[in-house]
C-alpha positions in Angstrom: -30.9 -12.5 16.0 -32.4 -14.9 13.5 -33.5 -13.5 10.0 -36.9 -13.4 8.9 -37.4 -14.2 5.3 -38.9 -10.9 4.8 -35.8 -9.1 6.1 -33.2 -11.2 4.3 -35.1 -10.7 1.0 -35.1 -6.9 1.8 -31.4 -6.9 2.6 -30.6 -8.8 -0.5 -32.1 -5.9 -2.5 -29.2 -3.5 -1.4 -27.6 -2.8 -4.9 -24.5 -0.6 -4.5 -23.3 0.1 -1.0 -20.9 3.1 -1.2 -19.0 3.1 2.2 -17.7 6.9 1.7 -17.9 9.6 -0.8 -15.7 12.8 -0.7 -19.1 14.7 -1.4 -20.7 13.1 1.9 -17.9 13.7 4.3 -19.1 14.6 7.6 -17.9 18.0 9.0 -17.4 16.6 12.5 -15.1 14.0 11.5 -11.4 14.8 10.5 -10.9 11.9 8.2 -11.5 12.3 4.4 -12.3 9.2 2.2 -9.6 8.2 -0.2 -11.7 5.5 -1.9 -15.0 3.9 -2.2 -16.2 0.5 -2.0 -19.0 -0.5 -4.7 -20.4 -3.9 -3.9 -23.7 -5.7 -3.9 -24.7 -7.6 -0.7 -27.2 -10.2 -0.1 -27.1 -10.6 3.4 -25.6 -9.0 6.8 -24.9 -9.9 10.4 -25.2 -7.9 13.5 -27.8 -5.6 11.9 -30.3 -3.9 14.1 -33.8 -3.8 12.2 -36.5 -1.6 13.3 -40.2 -1.9 11.9 -42.2 1.2 11.8 -45.3 1.5 13.8 -47.5 1.2 10.7 -45.4 -1.9 9.7 -44.7 -0.6 6.4 -41.1 0.3 6.6 -37.8 -1.3 8.0 -34.8 0.6 8.9 -31.5 -1.3 9.5 -27.9 -0.7 9.8 -25.3 -2.2 7.5 -21.5 -1.4 7.5 -22.0 2.0 9.3 -25.1 3.2 7.3 -28.7 3.3 7.8 -30.9 2.0 5.1 -34.8 1.8 4.6 -36.7 -0.9 2.8 -40.4 -1.6 2.3 -41.3 -4.3 4.7 -42.8 -6.4 2.0 -39.4 -6.3 0.1 -37.8 -4.6 -2.8 -34.7 -2.3 -3.1 -33.3 -0.8 0.1 -32.4 3.0 0.0 -29.6 4.6 2.2 -30.9 7.1 4.8 -27.5 8.1 6.2 -24.3 7.6 4.4 -20.6 9.0 4.6 -17.8 8.7 6.8 -19.7 8.4 10.1 -20.5 5.1 11.6 -24.2 5.1 12.3 -26.0 2.1 13.8 -28.9 1.0 16.2 -31.9 2.8 14.3 -35.2 2.8 16.1 -38.4 4.2 14.9 -40.2 6.9 17.1 -43.6 5.9 18.3 -45.4 8.2 15.7 -43.1 6.8 13.0 -41.9 10.2 11.7 -38.3 10.1 13.1 -35.8 7.7 14.2 -33.1 7.7 16.7 -29.6 6.2 16.3 -26.0 6.0 17.5 -23.2 7.7 15.5 -19.7 9.1 15.7 -20.6 11.9 13.2 -19.7 14.5 15.7 -16.2 13.0 16.3 -17.4 11.1 19.3 -20.2 8.6 19.7 -23.4 10.3 20.5 -27.1 9.8 20.3 -28.7 11.3 17.3 -32.4 12.0 16.1 -33.4 12.3 12.2 -36.5 12.4 10.2 -37.1 9.3 8.4 -35.8 10.4 5.2 -32.4 11.4 7.1 -33.1 15.0 7.2 -33.2 17.3 10.1 -30.5 15.6 12.0 -30.2 16.6 15.7 -27.7 15.5 18.1 -29.0 14.7 21.7 -26.0 13.8 23.6 -22.8 16.0 23.7 -20.0 13.8 25.1 -16.6 15.0 24.5 -14.7 11.8 25.4 -14.8 8.3 24.6 -18.2 6.8 25.5 -19.9 3.6 24.3 -23.8 3.9 23.6 -26.0 1.3 22.5 -29.8 0.3 22.3 -31.8 3.4 22.0 -35.4 3.2 22.9 -38.1 5.8 22.5 -40.3 7.1 25.5 -43.9 6.0 24.8 -44.7 9.6 24.5 -41.9 10.1 21.7 -40.6 13.1 23.5 -37.4 11.5 24.7 -34.9 8.8 24.1 -33.4 6.3 26.5 -30.0 4.8 25.8 -27.4 2.5 27.5 -24.2 4.6 28.0 -20.8 3.7 29.3 -17.8 5.8 30.1 -14.4 3.9 30.2 -13.6 5.2 33.6 -16.9 3.8 35.0 -16.7 0.5 33.1 -20.5 -0.2 33.7 -23.5 0.7 31.5 -26.1 3.1 32.9 -29.5 4.1 31.4 -29.5 7.6 30.2 -32.5 9.7 29.5 -32.5 12.5 26.6 -35.3 14.7 26.1 -35.8 15.9 22.6 -36.2 19.4 23.5 -32.8 19.4 25.3 
């Protein structure tokens, strides 16, 4: 996907990326961090940006964490961090939540959180190896659709997950 100048400038503002810290270890993952990486990044690839409905904020994934930045530019701030690999954030229609894919439960699943990263909720509950991608909110904001593949089937299907279970 081509970079827009606005997003490239925003990603360039990411100052200190911490890939993992012992304090932020996820309870669902058995791995514990042994070191941290402290680097400044000026660009990224294979990122999945999502523009908020009001056009003010961009969420994007970078190296397994989800970041937020003002759409006009400036410093990016981490929304999710830790050992989990979080990706494909997408704003809800009202802009108050976002859906994303994560392995924070120990298996790749669909999750929803408030835009500040709080109130994390797991929507899918697979217990075997699953590949998920491209979450999309229903227009009414009451459910999320995701492309999902099980290895024994070797084909993607579109799955629907209501927020209320």
